[in-house]
MMTF fields as JSON, N, C-alpha, C and O atoms, coordinates in Angstrom:
{
  "mmtfVersion": "1.0.0",
  "mmtfProducer": "UNKNOWN",
  "numBonds": 443,
  "numAtoms": 444,
  "numGroups": 111,
  "numChains": 1,
  "numModels": 1,
  "chainsPerModel": [1],
  "groupsPerChain": [111],
  "chainIdList": ["A"],
  "bondAtomList": [4, 2, 8, 6, 12, 10, 16, 14, 20, 18, 24, 22, 28, 26, 32, 30, 36, 34, 40, 38, 44, 42, 48, 46, 52, 50, 56, 54, 60, 58, 64, 62, 68, 66, 72, 70, 76, 74, 80, 78, 84, 82, 88, 86, 92, 90, 96, 94, 100, 98, 104, 102, 108, 106, 112, 110, 116, 114, 120, 118, 124, 122, 128, 126, 132, 130, 136, 134, 140, 138, 144, 142, 148, 146, 152, 150, 156, 154, 160, 158, 164, 162, 168, 166, 172, 170, 176, 174, 180, 178, 184, 182, 188, 186, 192, 190, 196, 194, 200, 198, 204, 202, 208, 206, 212, 210, 216, 214, 220, 218, 224, 222, 228, 226, 232, 230, 236, 234, 240, 238, 244, 242, 248, 246, 252, 250, 256, 254, 260, 258, 264, 262, 268, 266, 272, 270, 276, 274, 280, 278, 284, 282, 288, 286, 292, 290, 296, 294, 300, 298, 304, 302, 308, 306, 312, 310, 316, 314, 320, 318, 324, 322, 328, 326, 332, 330, 336, 334, 340, 338, 344, 342, 348, 346, 352, 350, 356, 354, 360, 358, 364, 362, 368, 366, 372, 370, 376, 374, 380, 378, 384, 382, 388, 386, 392, 390, 396, 394, 400, 398, 404, 402, 408, 406, 412, 410, 416, 414, 420, 418, 424, 422, 428, 426, 432, 430, 436, 434, 440, 438],
  "bondOrderList": [1, 1, 1, 1, 1, 1, 1, 1, 1, 1, 1, 1, 1, 1, 1, 1, 1, 1, 1, 1, 1, 1, 1, 1, 1, 1, 1, 1, 1, 1, 1, 1, 1, 1, 1, 1, 1, 1, 1, 1, 1, 1, 1, 1, 1, 1, 1, 1, 1, 1, 1, 1, 1, 1, 1, 1, 1, 1, 1, 1, 1, 1, 1, 1, 1, 1, 1, 1, 1, 1, 1, 1, 1, 1, 1, 1, 1, 1, 1, 1, 1, 1, 1, 1, 1, 1, 1, 1, 1, 1, 1, 1, 1, 1, 1, 1, 1, 1, 1, 1, 1, 1, 1, 1, 1, 1, 1, 1, 1, 1],
  "groupList": [{"groupName": "MET", "atomNameList": ["N", "CA", "C", "O"], "elementList": ["N", "C", "C", "O"], "formalChargeList": [0, 0, 0, 0], "bondAtomList": [1, 0, 2, 1, 3, 2], "bondOrderList": [1, 1, 2], "singleLetterCode": "M", "chemCompType": "L-PEPTIDE LINKING"}, {"groupName": "ILE", "atomNameList": ["N", "CA", "C", "O"], "elementList": ["N", "C", "C", "O"], "formalChargeList": [0, 0, 0, 0], "bondAtomList": [1, 0, 2, 1, 3, 2], "bondOrderList": [1, 1, 2], "singleLetterCode": "I", "chemCompType": "L-PEPTIDE LINKING"}, {"groupName": "HIS", "atomNameList": ["N", "CA", "C", "O"], "elementList": ["N", "C", "C", "O"], "formalChargeList": [0, 0, 0, 0], "bondAtomList": [1, 0, 2, 1, 3, 2], "bondOrderList": [1, 1, 2], "singleLetterCode": "H", "chemCompType": "L-PEPTIDE LINKING"}, {"groupName": "LEU", "atomNameList": ["N", "CA", "C", "O"], "elementList": ["N", "C", "C", "O"], "formalChargeList": [0, 0, 0, 0], "bondAtomList": [1, 0, 2, 1, 3, 2], "bondOrderList": [1, 1, 2], "singleLetterCode": "L", "chemCompType": "L-PEPTIDE LINKING"}, {"groupName": "ALA", "atomNameList": ["N", "CA", "C", "O"], "elementList": ["N", "C", "C", "O"], "formalChargeList": [0, 0, 0, 0], "bondAtomList": [1, 0, 2, 1, 3, 2], "bondOrderList": [1, 1, 2], "singleLetterCode": "A", "chemCompType": "L-PEPTIDE LINKING"}, {"groupName": "GLY", "atomNameList": ["N", "CA", "C", "O"], "elementList": ["N", "C", "C", "O"], "formalChargeList": [0, 0, 0, 0], "bondAtomList": [1, 0, 2, 1, 3, 2], "bondOrderList": [1, 1, 2], "singleLetterCode": "G", "chemCompType": "PEPTIDE LINKING"}, {"groupName": "PRO", "atomNameList": ["N", "CA", "C", "O"], "elementList": ["N", "C", "C", "O"], "formalChargeList": [0, 0, 0, 0], "bondAtomList": [1, 0, 2, 1, 3, 2], "bondOrderList": [1, 1, 2], "singleLetterCode": "P", "chemCompType": "L-PEPTIDE LINKING"}, {"groupName": "TYR", "atomNameList": ["N", "CA", "C", "O"], "elementList": ["N", "C", "C", "O"], "formalChargeList": [0, 0, 0, 0], "bondAtomList": [1, 0, 2, 1, 3, 2], "bondOrderList": [1, 1, 2], "singleLetterCode": "Y", "chemCompType": "L-PEPTIDE LINKING"}, {"groupName": "VAL", "atomNameList": ["N", "CA", "C", "O"], "elementList": ["N", "C", "C", "O"], "formalChargeList": [0, 0, 0, 0], "bondAtomList": [1, 0, 2, 1, 3, 2], "bondOrderList": [1, 1, 2], "singleLetterCode": "V", "chemCompType": "L-PEPTIDE LINKING"}, {"groupName": "THR", "atomNameList": ["N", "CA", "C", "O"], "elementList": ["N", "C", "C", "O"], "formalChargeList": [0, 0, 0, 0], "bondAtomList": [1, 0, 2, 1, 3, 2], "bondOrderList": [1, 1, 2], "singleLetterCode": "T", "chemCompType": "L-PEPTIDE LINKING"}, {"groupName": "ARG", "atomNameList": ["N", "CA", "C", "O"], "elementList": ["N", "C", "C", "O"], "formalChargeList": [0, 0, 0, 0], "bondAtomList": [1, 0, 2, 1, 3, 2], "bondOrderList": [1, 1, 2], "singleLetterCode": "R", "chemCompType": "L-PEPTIDE LINKING"}, {"groupName": "ASN", "atomNameList": ["N", "CA", "C", "O"], "elementList": ["N", "C", "C", "O"], "formalChargeList": [0, 0, 0, 0], "bondAtomList": [1, 0, 2, 1, 3, 2], "bondOrderList": [1, 1, 2], "singleLetterCode": "N", "chemCompType": "L-PEPTIDE LINKING"}, {"groupName": "GLU", "atomNameList": ["N", "CA", "C", "O"], "elementList": ["N", "C", "C", "O"], "formalChargeList": [0, 0, 0, 0], "bondAtomList": [1, 0, 2, 1, 3, 2], "bondOrderList": [1, 1, 2], "singleLetterCode": "E", "chemCompType": "L-PEPTIDE LINKING"}, {"groupName": "SER", "atomNameList": ["N", "CA", "C", "O"], "elementList": ["N", "C", "C", "O"], "formalChargeList": [0, 0, 0, 0], "bondAtomList": [1, 0, 2, 1, 3, 2], "bondOrderList": [1, 1, 2], "singleLetterCode": "S", "chemCompType": "L-PEPTIDE LINKING"}, {"groupName": "TRP", "atomNameList": ["N", "CA", "C", "O"], "elementList": ["N", "C", "C", "O"], "formalChargeList": [0, 0, 0, 0], "bondAtomList": [1, 0, 2, 1, 3, 2], "bondOrderList": [1, 1, 2], "singleLetterCode": "W", "chemCompType": "L-PEPTIDE LINKING"}, {"groupName": "PHE", "atomNameList": ["N", "CA", "C", "O"], "elementList": ["N", "C", "C", "O"], "formalChargeList": [0, 0, 0, 0], "bondAtomList": [1, 0, 2, 1, 3, 2], "bondOrderList": [1, 1, 2], "singleLetterCode": "F", "chemCompType": "L-PEPTIDE LINKING"}, {"groupName": "ASP", "atomNameList": ["N", "CA", "C", "O"], "elementList": ["N", "C", "C", "O"], "formalChargeList": [0, 0, 0, 0], "bondAtomList": [1, 0, 2, 1, 3, 2], "bondOrderList": [1, 1, 2], "singleLetterCode": "D", "chemCompType": "L-PEPTIDE LINKING"}, {"groupName": "LYS", "atomNameList": ["N", "CA", "C", "O"], "elementList": ["N", "C", "C", "O"], "formalChargeList": [0, 0, 0, 0], "bondAtomList": [1, 0, 2, 1, 3, 2], "bondOrderList": [1, 1, 2], "singleLetterCode": "K", "chemCompType": "L-PEPTIDE LINKING"}, {"groupName": "GLN", "atomNameList": ["N", "CA", "C", "O"], "elementList": ["N", "C", "C", "O"], "formalChargeList": [0, 0, 0, 0], "bondAtomList": [1, 0, 2, 1, 3, 2], "bondOrderList": [1, 1, 2], "singleLetterCode": "Q", "chemCompType": "L-PEPTIDE LINKING"}],
  "groupTypeList": [0, 1, 2, 3, 4, 5, 6, 7, 1, 3, 4, 4, 3, 3, 8, 5, 3, 5, 8, 0, 5, 8, 9, 8, 10, 10, 11, 4, 8, 3, 3, 3, 1, 5, 8, 12, 3, 1, 3, 13, 5, 13, 3, 8, 3, 3, 8, 4, 13, 5, 4, 9, 13, 6, 13, 10, 14, 12, 4, 13, 13, 8, 3, 6, 3, 15, 8, 1, 9, 1, 4, 4, 4, 12, 8, 8, 8, 4, 3, 4, 8, 1, 3, 4, 4, 15, 10, 2, 10, 13, 13, 1, 16, 3, 16, 12, 6, 2, 13, 17, 4, 12, 8, 5, 4, 5, 5, 5, 12, 18, 8],
  "groupIdList": [1, 2, 3, 4, 5, 6, 7, 8, 9, 10, 11, 12, 13, 14, 15, 16, 17, 18, 19, 20, 21, 22, 23, 24, 25, 26, 27, 28, 29, 30, 31, 32, 33, 34, 35, 36, 37, 38, 39, 40, 41, 42, 43, 44, 45, 46, 47, 48, 49, 50, 51, 52, 53, 54, 55, 56, 57, 58, 59, 60, 61, 62, 63, 64, 65, 66, 67, 68, 69, 70, 71, 72, 73, 74, 75, 76, 77, 78, 79, 80, 81, 82, 83, 84, 85, 86, 87, 88, 89, 90, 91, 92, 93, 94, 95, 96, 97, 98, 99, 100, 101, 102, 103, 104, 105, 106, 107, 108, 109, 110, 111],
  "secStructList": [7, 7, 7, 1, 2, 2, 2, 2, 6, 6, 2, 2, 2, 2, 2, 2, 2, 2, 2, 2, 2, 2, 2, 2, 7, 7, 1, 6, 2, 2, 2, 2, 2, 2, 2, 2, 2, 2, 2, 2, 6, 6, 2, 2, 2, 2, 6, 6, 6, 6, 1, 1, 7, 1, 1, 7, 7, 1, 2, 2, 2, 2, 2, 2, 2, 2, 2, 2, 2, 2, 2, 2, 2, 2, 2, 6, 6, 2, 2, 2, 2, 2, 2, 2, 2, 2, 2, 2, 6, 1, 7, 7, 7, 1, 1, 1, 7, 1, 1, 2, 2, 2, 2, 6, 6, 1, 1, 1, 7, 7, 7],
  "xCoordList": [132.546, 131.323, 129.893, 129.38, 129.567, 128.8, 127.256, 126.676, 126.965, 124.843, 124.427, 125.224, 123.088, 122.337, 121.56, 121.435, 121.259, 120.801, 121.269, 120.838, 122.415, 123.523, 123.859, 124.382, 123.455, 123.105, 122.237, 122.111, 121.165, 119.907, 119.433, 118.92, 119.883, 119.787, 120.548, 120.384, 121.892, 122.363, 121.669, 121.736, 121.138, 120.649, 119.308, 119.024, 118.44, 117.441, 116.913, 115.819, 118.476, 119.476, 119.827, 119.933, 120.115, 120.679, 119.567, 119.127, 118.331, 117.177, 116.862, 117.026, 116.236, 115.641, 116.995, 117.147, 117.241, 118.556, 118.097, 117.667, 118.445, 117.732, 116.524, 116.527, 115.337, 114.471, 114.289, 113.228, 114.694, 115.014, 115.589, 115.365, 116.349, 117.02, 116.322, 116.522, 115.656, 114.707, 113.72, 113.652, 112.709, 112.055, 111.904, 111.012, 113.127, 113.903, 114.67, 114.834, 115.036, 116.266, 115.595, 114.393, 116.143, 115.725, 116.398, 116.003, 118.071, 118.678, 119.588, 120.541, 119.467, 119.453, 120.416, 120.367, 121.521, 122.7, 122.407, 122.575, 121.896, 121.822, 120.548, 120.44, 119.847, 118.583, 119.496, 119.309, 120.56, 121.245, 121.516, 121.235, 122.275, 122.61, 122.012, 122.358, 120.508, 119.933, 119.337, 119.186, 118.953, 118.676, 120.039, 120.063, 121.238, 122.287, 122.238, 122.26, 122.169, 121.694, 121.02, 121.254, 120.021, 118.842, 119.001, 118.289, 119.872, 120.287, 121.923, 122.329, 122.311, 123.157, 122.334, 122.564, 121.72, 121.132, 120.662, 120.611, 120.156, 119.234, 120.501, 120.593, 121.037, 122.929, 123.292, 123.911, 123.114, 123.654, 122.69, 123.22, 120.813, 120.546, 120.093, 119.209, 120.163, 120.928, 122.07, 122.191, 123.163, 123.982, 124.28, 124.79, 123.626, 123.34, 122.152, 121.707, 121.16, 120.801, 120.607, 119.69, 121.617, 122.5, 123.237, 123.373, 123.869, 125.092, 124.796, 125.656, 123.458, 123.091, 121.984, 121.815, 121.419, 120.497, 121.103, 122.251, 120.216, 120.96, 120.774, 120.837, 120.545, 120.457, 122.055, 122.837, 122.241, 124.132, 123.535, 124.221, 122.022, 121.512, 122.836, 123.53, 123.099, 124.745, 124.087, 124.823, 123.612, 123.254, 123.828, 124.534, 122.928, 123.436, 124.806, 124.879, 126.049, 127.049, 127.455, 128.36, 126.545, 126.504, 125.647, 126.029, 124.611, 123.75, 124.725, 125.023, 125.019, 125.414, 126.671, 126.824, 127.146, 128.253, 126.99, 126.948, 126.281, 124.974, 124.137, 123.433, 124.048, 123.838, 124.847, 124.317, 125.722, 126.928, 126.831, 126.039, 127.25, 126.675, 126.427, 126.85, 124.885, 123.767, 123.664, 123.387, 124.065, 124.75, 125.192, 124.825, 126.52, 127.705, 126.964, 126.684, 126.448, 125.842, 124.868, 125.045, 123.957, 122.883, 123.462, 122.909, 124.706, 125.456, 125.925, 125.908, 126.523, 126.909, 125.786, 126.118, 124.903, 123.488, 123.148, 123.242, 122.624, 122.006, 123.393, 123.458, 124.292, 125.226, 125.053, 124.728, 125.332, 125.735, 123.574, 123.528, 122.797, 121.554, 121.669, 121.407, 121.989, 122.048, 122.819, 122.22, 123.944, 124.915, 125.021, 125.959, 123.903, 123.124, 122.341, 122.101, 121.7, 120.454, 121.236, 121.218, 122.185, 123.343, 123.639, 124.007, 123.875, 124.341, 122.729, 122.53, 122.021, 121.112, 120.799, 120.842, 120.47, 119.637, 120.154, 119.563, 121.418, 122.587, 121.761, 121.986, 120.919, 121.163, 120.401, 119.767, 120.876, 120.173, 119.143, 118.143, 119.604, 117.394, 116.881, 117.219, 115.682, 115.103, 112.725, 111.613, 113.17, 112.085, 112.144, 111.141, 113.38, 113.32, 112.575, 113.024, 111.387, 111.188, 111.915, 113.044, 111.453, 112.2, 112.535, 113.671, 111.399, 111.965, 110.934, 110.198, 110.851, 110.828, 109.128, 108.492, 108.573, 107.33, 106.801, 105.882, 107.153, 106.968, 106.198, 104.989, 107.064, 106.91, 105.372, 104.312, 105.556, 104.06, 103.198, 102.51, 102.876, 101.623, 101.71, 101.261, 102.009, 101.926, 100.684, 100.523, 100.192, 99.018, 98.345, 97.117, 99.16, 98.719, 100.105, 101.235, 99.183, 99.938, 100.647, 100.388, 102.477, 102.884, 103.267, 102.984, 103.926, 104.142, 105.727, 106.146],
  "yCoordList": [60.385, 60.291, 61.106, 60.759, 62.099, 63.414, 62.734, 62.367, 62.816, 62.223, 63.117, 63.94, 62.791, 62.468, 64.479, 65.425, 64.5, 65.023, 67.072, 68.154, 66.331, 67.706, 68.762, 69.871, 68.162, 69.815, 70.181, 71.071, 69.19, 69.607, 70.99, 72.076, 70.369, 71.448, 72.648, 73.403, 72.316, 73.966, 74.503, 75.72, 73.914, 74.724, 75.766, 76.628, 75.332, 75.65, 76.428, 76.855, 76.533, 77.128, 78.465, 79.276, 78.509, 79.911, 80.165, 80.807, 79.781, 80.071, 80.991, 82.211, 80.059, 80.48, 82.457, 83.654, 81.848, 83.48, 84.737, 85.839, 83.876, 84.731, 85.94, 87.119, 84.591, 85.733, 85.889, 86.502, 85.697, 86.781, 88.353, 89.245, 88.345, 88.956, 89.823, 91.037, 89.359, 89.914, 90.686, 91.804, 90.089, 90.811, 91.668, 92.507, 91.653, 92.459, 94.1, 95.033, 94.002, 94.558, 95.625, 95.507, 96.61, 97.798, 98.798, 99.812, 98.314, 98.761, 97.865, 97.184, 97.852, 97.878, 96.648, 95.678, 97.042, 96.433, 95.117, 94.021, 95.289, 94.291, 93.244, 92.144, 93.517, 93.284, 92.255, 91.048, 93.175, 92.6, 90.715, 89.752, 90.981, 90.073, 88.67, 87.562, 89.468, 88.21, 87.675, 86.459, 88.617, 87.429, 86.724, 85.575, 87.225, 85.85, 84.433, 83.315, 84.742, 83.657, 82.731, 81.611, 83.625, 82.178, 82.123, 81.255, 82.797, 82.209, 80.968, 80.062, 81.464, 80.266, 78.563, 77.357, 79.102, 77.634, 76.719, 75.503, 77.594, 77.297, 75.977, 74.921, 76.985, 76.241, 75.258, 74.373, 75.075, 74.599, 72.752, 71.693, 73.004, 71.659, 71.605, 70.75, 72.106, 71.408, 70.592, 69.648, 71.328, 69.988, 68.522, 67.459, 69.154, 67.388, 66.871, 66.007, 67.072, 66.287, 66.116, 65.557, 66.7, 65.994, 64.774, 63.823, 64.69, 64.496, 63.005, 62.212, 62.926, 62.048, 60.828, 59.61, 61.939, 61.13, 59.525, 59.214, 58.965, 57.489, 57.306, 56.199, 58.402, 58.366, 58.814, 58.288, 59.923, 60.689, 61.475, 61.239, 62.545, 63.5, 64.029, 64.436, 63.877, 64.308, 66.67, 67.147, 67.191, 67.588, 68.714, 69.686, 67.718, 68.457, 68.806, 69.329, 68.371, 69.152, 70.52, 71.266, 70.667, 71.401, 72.904, 73.972, 72.623, 73.607, 74.933, 76.095, 74.055, 74.718, 75.901, 77.06, 75.498, 77.091, 78.222, 79.444, 77.564, 78.672, 79.348, 80.266, 79.15, 79.327, 80.341, 80.89, 80.528, 81.227, 81.912, 82.841, 81.876, 83.283, 84.461, 85.605, 83.205, 84.231, 85.505, 86.647, 84.772, 85.191, 86.484, 87.543, 85.819, 87.088, 88.121, 89.097, 87.889, 89.112, 90.166, 91.371, 89.815, 89.651, 90.829, 91.928, 90.47, 91.731, 92.949, 94.09, 92.022, 93.366, 93.826, 94.655, 93.624, 94.661, 95.775, 97.001, 94.559, 95.253, 96.407, 97.575, 95.761, 96.658, 97.845, 98.626, 98.268, 99.153, 100.314, 101.516, 99.855, 100.04, 100.869, 102.07, 100.403, 100.499, 102.349, 103.406, 102.218, 102.719, 103.958, 104.755, 103.978, 105.139, 105.455, 106.656, 104.457, 105.444, 106.373, 107.599, 105.43, 107.008, 107.59, 108.328, 108.045, 108.9, 110.383, 111.49, 109.084, 110.427, 110.5, 111.729, 110.35, 110.076, 110.126, 109.692, 110.494, 110.038, 108.871, 108.934, 108.117, 107.129, 105.241, 104.972, 104.889, 103.204, 103.147, 102.442, 103.934, 103.213, 102.893, 103.388, 101.799, 101.526, 101.843, 101.535, 102.599, 103.483, 104.918, 105.604, 105.522, 106.746, 107.126, 106.874, 107.757, 108.786, 108.97, 109.46, 108.687, 109.536, 110.396, 110.664, 111.269, 113.406, 114.018, 113.251, 114.569, 116.053, 115.583, 114.876, 116.081, 116.144, 114.683, 114.909, 113.341, 111.985, 112.645, 112.868, 112.866, 113.658, 114.566, 114.413, 115.239, 116.099, 115.777, 116.703, 113.902, 113.292, 112.886, 111.84, 112.594, 111.323, 112.147, 111.811, 112.844, 113.547, 114.763, 114.812, 115.832, 117.4, 118.007, 117.684, 118.978, 119.953, 120.758, 121.694, 120.249, 121.104, 122.826, 123.435, 123.18, 125.145, 125.218, 126.288],
  "zCoordList": [92.009, 91.075, 91.926, 92.99, 91.165, 92.076, 91.678, 90.656, 93.235, 93.687, 92.059, 91.608, 91.329, 90.652, 91.266, 90.488, 92.575, 93.076, 92.668, 92.269, 93.174, 93.716, 92.425, 92.529, 91.312, 89.981, 89.483, 88.642, 90.195, 90.046, 91.295, 91.026, 92.844, 93.182, 93.869, 94.828, 92.404, 92.519, 91.285, 91.117, 90.57, 89.424, 89.458, 88.626, 90.93, 91.664, 92.474, 92.842, 92.736, 93.72, 93.796, 94.716, 91.549, 91.398, 91.28, 92.234, 89.915, 89.62, 90.734, 90.705, 92.056, 92.984, 93.213, 92.973, 93.517, 94.103, 92.129, 91.787, 91.746, 90.838, 90.268, 89.915, 90.467, 90.597, 91.708, 91.825, 92.586, 93.816, 93.852, 94.67, 92.746, 92.925, 91.76, 91.772, 90.934, 90.073, 90.228, 89.717, 91.069, 91.703, 92.591, 92.467, 94.201, 95.458, 95.113, 95.899, 93.65, 93.486, 92.98, 92.745, 92.778, 91.233, 90.841, 90.266, 91.359, 90.576, 88.987, 89.364, 88.16, 86.5, 86.411, 85.655, 87.637, 86.992, 87.756, 87.222, 89.213, 90.361, 89.765, 90.308, 88.94, 88.43, 87.163, 87.01, 86.304, 85.644, 85.704, 84.99, 87.112, 87.819, 87.745, 87.336, 88.578, 88.955, 87.627, 87.504, 86.516, 84.703, 84.854, 84.413, 85.423, 84.859, 85.663, 85.15, 87.001, 87.87, 87.073, 86.619, 87.043, 85.732, 84.828, 84.323, 83.877, 83.303, 83.385, 82.656, 84.395, 84.821, 85.67, 85.577, 86.148, 86.815, 85.881, 86.066, 84.395, 83.436, 82.272, 81.646, 82.661, 81.96, 82.756, 82.166, 84.013, 85.012, 85.058, 85.396, 84.473, 84.068, 83.116, 83.173, 82.002, 81.148, 80.855, 80.074, 81.903, 81.089, 81.581, 81.227, 82.636, 84.482, 83.899, 84.654, 82.494, 82.792, 80.834, 80.233, 80.356, 79.17, 79.687, 78.916, 81.277, 81.468, 82.378, 82.761, 82.556, 83.084, 82.117, 82.176, 81.276, 80.253, 79.578, 79.259, 79.544, 79.077, 77.622, 77.088, 76.994, 75.351, 75.007, 74.215, 75.851, 75.942, 74.296, 73.301, 74.117, 72.822, 72.871, 73.803, 71.094, 70.954, 71.192, 72.057, 70.934, 71.31, 72.785, 73.055, 73.36, 74.622, 75.358, 76.47, 74.426, 74.791, 74.233, 74.607, 73.226, 72.294, 72.206, 71.729, 72.724, 73.682, 74.825, 74.55, 76.22, 76.504, 75.73, 76.115, 75.037, 74.361, 73.706, 73.851, 73.156, 72.514, 73.709, 73.289, 74.941, 75.771, 76.63, 77.596, 76.469, 76.953, 75.833, 75.988, 74.845, 73.489, 73.739, 73.912, 73.664, 74.185, 74.786, 74.419, 76.118, 77.728, 77.879, 78.39, 76.975, 76.574, 76.119, 76.814, 74.4, 73.345, 74.515, 74.332, 75.582, 76.103, 77.108, 77.17, 77.94, 78.554, 78.364, 78.823, 77.175, 76.327, 75.553, 74.706, 75.573, 75.097, 76.129, 76.188, 77.064, 78.703, 79.094, 78.712, 79.847, 79.591, 79.416, 80.31, 77.737, 76.686, 76.973, 76.711, 77.276, 77.686, 78.812, 78.737, 79.71, 81.308, 81.016, 81.216, 80.621, 80.744, 79.581, 79.563, 78.622, 77.949, 78.967, 79.09, 80.013, 80.615, 81.52, 81.412, 82.762, 83.295, 82.962, 83.877, 82.013, 80.623, 81.179, 81.68, 80.511, 80.697, 81.506, 81.443, 82.347, 84.227, 84.811, 85.8, 85.157, 85.705, 87.793, 89.001, 86.899, 88.661, 87.211, 86.19, 87.898, 87.148, 88.45, 88.58, 89.198, 89.803, 88.975, 87.899, 88.998, 88.032, 89.26, 88.832, 90.818, 90.907, 90.587, 90.787, 90.038, 89.618, 88.408, 87.29, 88.602, 87.696, 85.934, 85.934, 84.833, 83.866, 84.14, 84.531, 83.979, 83.642, 84.444, 85.065, 84.487, 85.394, 85.026, 85.806, 83.781, 83.767, 84.5, 85.287, 84.417, 85.413, 86.722, 86.797, 87.597, 89.249, 88.899, 89.506, 88.09, 88.383, 87.493, 87.065, 86.741, 86.655, 87.269, 86.8, 88.434, 89.553, 90.642, 91.815, 90.21, 91.452, 91.855, 91.933, 92.135, 92.547, 91.462, 91.097, 91.311, 90.27, 90.638, 91.394, 89.718, 89.826, 89.315, 88.283, 90.393, 89.861, 89.045, 88.603]
}
């Protein structure tokens, strides 16, 4: 039998790594991976709380399927947006300006 604290520690670790990935990384794909880690941590927490609750709520076994479905759809849409941005800007770095007009608007005059 798994100790009760194990899944909760795993969920906290996944969410912590995801938050760190979202706040530290500036690459769009790595940002998406961070968001997926946060979703995975919440999914582990949802399954663990459903398995350890004394009431055995029936929806606790169905809700993770919806979370997985939503996460898969989110990945498809996000990767499509990232691919379109890469084709337009030839970079997926989020710190780079979108166009040359924004470079000139940042401070001094460009000639």
